[in-house]
Kinemage of the C-alpha trace (Angstrom):
@kinemage 1
@onewidth
@group {chain A} dominant
@subgroup {mainchain}
@vectorlist {calphas} color= white
{ca met a 1} P 8.462 20.704 8.032
{ca ala a 2} L 7.226 19.982 4.596
{ca gly a 3} L 10.674 20.318 3.086
{ca leu a 4} L 12.190 17.612 5.747
{ca ala a 5} L 9.231 15.321 5.056
{ca met a 6} L 9.969 15.483 1.136
{ca val a 7} L 13.519 14.739 1.787
{ca leu a 8} L 12.997 11.891 3.873
{ca phe a 9} L 10.406 10.493 1.451
{ca val a 10} L 12.544 10.744 -1.373
{ca ala a 11} L 15.509 9.061 0.433
{ca leu a 12} L 13.169 6.199 1.680
{ca phe a 13} L 11.725 5.884 -1.831
{ca ala a 14} L 14.855 5.871 -3.468
{ca phe a 15} L 17.332 4.038 -1.035
{ca gly a 16} L 15.206 2.281 1.538
{ca ala a 17} L 15.384 -1.205 -0.193
{ca asn a 18} L 19.118 -0.869 0.038
{ca tyr a 19} L 19.057 0.483 3.646
{ca phe a 20} L 16.479 -1.900 5.168
{ca gly a 21} L 16.969 -4.788 2.789
{ca trp a 22} L 13.482 -5.371 1.641
{ca glu a 23} L 12.942 -6.967 -1.843
{ca asp a 24} L 10.269 -5.335 -3.945
{ca pro a 25} L 10.003 -7.155 -7.417
{ca gly a 26} L 6.040 -6.128 -7.594
{ca gly a 27} L 6.487 -2.676 -6.756
{ca lys a 28} L 4.008 -2.840 -3.715
{ca val a 29} L 6.198 -1.458 -1.174
{ca ser a 30} L 7.163 1.350 -3.417
{ca leu a 31} L 3.191 1.894 -3.882
{ca ser a 32} L 2.364 1.844 -0.176
{ca leu a 33} L 4.988 4.341 0.563
{ca phe a 34} L 3.953 6.729 -2.226
{ca ala a 35} L 0.373 6.202 -1.166
{ca ser a 36} L 1.101 6.929 2.603
{ca phe a 37} L 2.974 10.158 1.478
{ca leu a 38} L -0.104 11.256 -0.554
{ca phe a 39} L -2.547 10.523 2.200
{ca gly a 40} L -0.262 12.381 4.537
{ca ile a 41} L -0.493 15.481 2.343
{ca ile a 42} L -4.036 15.294 2.017
{ca ala a 43} L -4.717 14.697 5.644
{ca gly a 44} L -2.290 17.815 6.484
{ca tyr a 45} L -3.946 19.982 3.817
{ca arg a 46} L -7.577 19.306 5.400
{ca val a 47} L -6.059 20.003 8.853
{ca asn a 48} L -4.917 23.715 7.779
{ca lys a 49} L -8.235 24.657 6.362
């Protein structure tokens, strides 16, 4: 499951702007994608302990 999440994150991070058509000149969308992925990892780690 973690591998699938990683692949989807990389695909969305790399090709999301082309696929969904958003413009990200300041990098805010990319930053929010990265932050949500990081917080998901942290939340998943805390649930497993």
